[in-house]
Legacy VTK file of the C-alpha trace (Angstrom):
# vtk DataFile Version 3.0
C-alpha trace
ASCII
DATASET POLYDATA
POINTS 218 float
-75.171 99.732 82.670
-75.665 96.678 84.724
-79.501 95.922 86.546
-79.856 94.239 89.422
-83.078 93.388 90.431
-84.312 91.868 93.970
-84.174 93.505 97.785
-81.615 93.795 100.877
-83.114 91.059 102.667
-82.084 88.265 99.629
-79.140 86.015 100.838
-78.998 85.769 97.540
-79.167 89.599 95.607
-76.446 90.365 98.619
-74.224 87.508 97.056
-74.794 88.966 93.767
-73.550 92.968 94.925
-71.181 91.362 97.119
-69.514 89.964 93.464
-70.366 92.927 91.386
-68.596 95.268 94.675
-65.490 93.048 94.633
-64.682 93.288 90.904
-65.232 97.083 90.991
-68.663 97.582 88.243
-70.933 99.973 88.390
-74.534 98.350 87.939
-78.360 99.884 89.193
-80.154 98.185 91.750
-83.784 97.819 90.851
-86.111 97.179 93.890
-88.011 93.899 93.136
-89.687 91.267 94.877
-90.043 87.311 93.606
-93.750 87.208 92.015
-95.346 85.332 89.585
-96.344 88.139 87.441
-95.984 88.107 83.814
-93.881 90.553 83.330
-91.290 89.576 85.939
-91.668 85.700 84.453
-90.707 86.551 81.157
-86.888 88.538 82.958
-87.136 85.649 85.543
-87.997 82.788 84.543
-89.199 81.219 88.029
-90.356 84.358 89.222
-87.427 84.542 91.785
-84.340 87.330 92.535
-82.031 88.372 91.873
-82.045 88.627 87.775
-79.607 90.349 86.316
-80.156 93.001 82.933
-77.127 93.051 80.963
-76.138 94.341 77.484
-77.089 91.158 75.942
-80.589 89.992 77.916
-82.036 88.770 81.571
-79.992 86.452 83.685
-81.165 84.588 86.606
-80.233 81.847 89.062
-77.060 83.669 91.419
-74.507 80.731 90.351
-74.890 81.307 86.565
-75.312 85.383 87.866
-71.400 84.767 89.851
-69.985 82.742 87.165
-71.201 85.050 83.914
-70.397 88.157 85.497
-66.429 86.109 85.734
-66.250 85.189 82.345
-67.746 89.215 81.168
-65.562 90.888 83.399
-62.154 89.063 83.679
-60.556 91.727 85.549
-60.742 91.038 89.837
-61.546 87.359 89.419
-64.241 85.944 91.831
-63.200 82.085 90.678
-59.606 80.539 89.877
-57.928 79.803 87.497
-57.901 76.751 86.579
-60.479 73.840 85.267
-59.905 72.115 88.829
-59.644 74.490 91.139
-62.853 76.574 89.395
-64.729 72.770 89.444
-63.691 72.502 93.498
-64.973 76.695 93.572
-68.552 75.275 92.276
-68.884 72.066 93.985
-68.222 74.134 97.371
-70.980 77.009 96.129
-73.150 73.365 95.438
-72.431 72.557 99.216
-73.116 75.578 100.352
-76.424 75.946 98.813
-78.076 72.743 98.124
-77.050 71.068 101.587
-76.994 74.342 103.885
-79.104 76.983 102.177
-81.832 74.851 101.126
-82.220 72.525 103.919
-81.960 75.285 105.938
-84.763 77.524 104.458
-87.400 75.367 104.427
-87.375 76.149 108.797
-87.134 80.151 108.220
-90.898 79.936 108.746
-90.802 78.947 112.226
-87.413 80.463 112.887
-87.181 83.546 111.467
-90.995 84.655 110.215
-92.890 84.141 113.151
-94.750 80.751 111.820
-94.005 77.161 112.623
-92.740 74.001 111.554
-94.141 71.037 111.102
-91.606 67.808 113.298
-91.527 66.083 110.273
-89.846 68.912 108.461
-87.397 69.172 111.813
-86.955 66.021 111.569
-85.899 65.592 108.099
-83.520 68.358 107.362
-81.070 68.052 110.823
-79.041 65.212 108.944
-78.980 67.236 105.662
-77.143 70.020 107.541
-74.996 67.680 109.538
-74.125 66.421 106.318
-73.574 69.588 104.234
-71.128 70.854 107.836
-69.108 67.540 106.914
-69.002 68.553 103.607
-67.749 71.757 103.895
-65.205 70.742 106.081
-63.847 68.392 104.009
-63.644 70.973 100.651
-62.842 73.733 102.513
-58.690 75.111 103.118
-59.792 77.987 105.161
-56.944 80.577 105.210
-59.095 82.114 106.644
-61.287 82.415 102.993
-62.247 79.081 101.646
-59.952 78.715 99.152
-56.783 80.059 100.758
-55.847 83.870 101.596
-58.293 85.947 99.596
-61.919 86.071 98.782
-63.759 84.551 95.944
-67.099 83.933 95.012
-67.787 80.793 97.870
-66.502 83.421 100.264
-70.135 85.737 99.379
-71.763 82.872 99.205
-70.833 81.338 102.767
-71.321 85.209 103.982
-74.881 84.834 103.307
-75.688 81.266 104.070
-73.314 80.294 106.855
-75.091 83.015 109.643
-78.742 82.201 108.454
-78.087 78.177 108.407
-76.435 78.598 112.312
-79.586 80.615 113.403
-81.957 78.257 111.702
-79.557 75.052 113.595
-79.257 76.953 117.115
-82.890 78.032 116.968
-84.561 74.992 116.651
-82.245 72.073 117.642
-79.914 73.786 120.566
-76.674 73.561 117.584
-74.048 75.710 117.443
-73.715 75.278 114.204
-70.534 76.876 112.961
-68.491 75.732 116.343
-68.720 72.302 113.883
-66.964 74.686 110.870
-64.084 74.709 110.987
-62.637 78.506 110.807
-65.901 79.713 110.198
-65.265 82.345 113.396
-62.102 83.556 111.209
-64.139 83.072 107.679
-67.185 85.621 108.850
-64.726 87.512 111.051
-62.420 88.627 107.487
-65.974 88.672 105.166
-67.282 90.993 107.745
-64.211 93.242 108.075
-65.554 94.586 104.658
-67.831 98.071 103.875
-69.712 96.576 101.673
-70.493 93.779 103.358
-71.597 95.968 106.674
-73.571 98.308 104.528
-75.858 95.390 102.781
-75.752 94.324 105.779
-77.478 97.191 107.376
-79.447 97.686 104.474
-80.895 94.386 104.856
-81.357 95.426 108.822
-83.491 98.339 107.832
-86.053 96.131 105.444
-86.288 93.195 107.403
-89.422 94.925 108.847
-90.975 95.824 105.883
-90.719 92.157 104.642
-92.040 90.843 107.323
-95.337 92.960 107.411
-95.524 91.506 103.804
-95.232 87.997 104.381
-98.163 88.401 107.205
-100.250 90.085 104.741
-100.023 87.511 102.670
LINES 1 219
218 0 1 2 3 4 5 6 7 8 9 10 11 12 13 14 15 16 17 18 19 20 21 22 23 24 25 26 27 28 29 30 31 32 33 34 35 36 37 38 39 40 41 42 43 44 45 46 47 48 49 50 51 52 53 54 55 56 57 58 59 60 61 62 63 64 65 66 67 68 69 70 71 72 73 74 75 76 77 78 79 80 81 82 83 84 85 86 87 88 89 90 91 92 93 94 95 96 97 98 99 100 101 102 103 104 105 106 107 108 109 110 111 112 113 114 115 116 117 118 119 120 121 122 123 124 125 126 127 128 129 130 131 132 133 134 135 136 137 138 139 140 141 142 143 144 145 146 147 148 149 150 151 152 153 154 155 156 157 158 159 160 161 162 163 164 165 166 167 168 169 170 171 172 173 174 175 176 177 178 179 180 181 182 183 184 185 186 187 188 189 190 191 192 193 194 195 196 197 198 199 200 201 202 203 204 205 206 207 208 209 210 211 212 213 214 215 216 217
């Protein structure tokens, strides 16, 4: 059986869980936090989560895991057929990660975890987020999902990127980021109308206090 290493607060972990659920695959969750312990690095070289244990070995990096799952288990695909359509899906996923999630993550300490953000970081992040919003509007074709009528891997990424980017933008800049992304309200409503999304959201909320307490103890 597949084993997925990670924890419920991790948005990247939940992207993989949504994909596994969409494909109807059985798997075991092994609750794991990022670390630089030798044992963990032997499985996930950067020490990050998620990491997937397969019959062939271990795979880290979320987008790589999603592509592996789609190739290894082709039933109920989460990436479109055809090289051009698949490339467009990957472009959407890269854009969500590089130009929305990762810039917003730089401001997590002062917006989500009770710390503070340096003004230089605040000033650097907003133009990147603005370009990310512009890019998503250019690439997406919400109907209601990012690539049309059915949810796919980019949607499962958006489900766990857009609300975080919104929270950061709202608290830091007073900016309603989602209002500038065409169709985002309909997209998130459609994605959250899913029993697995609701389950994972509840689990994340229940573990958040434990996670923040662990950060404060470091």
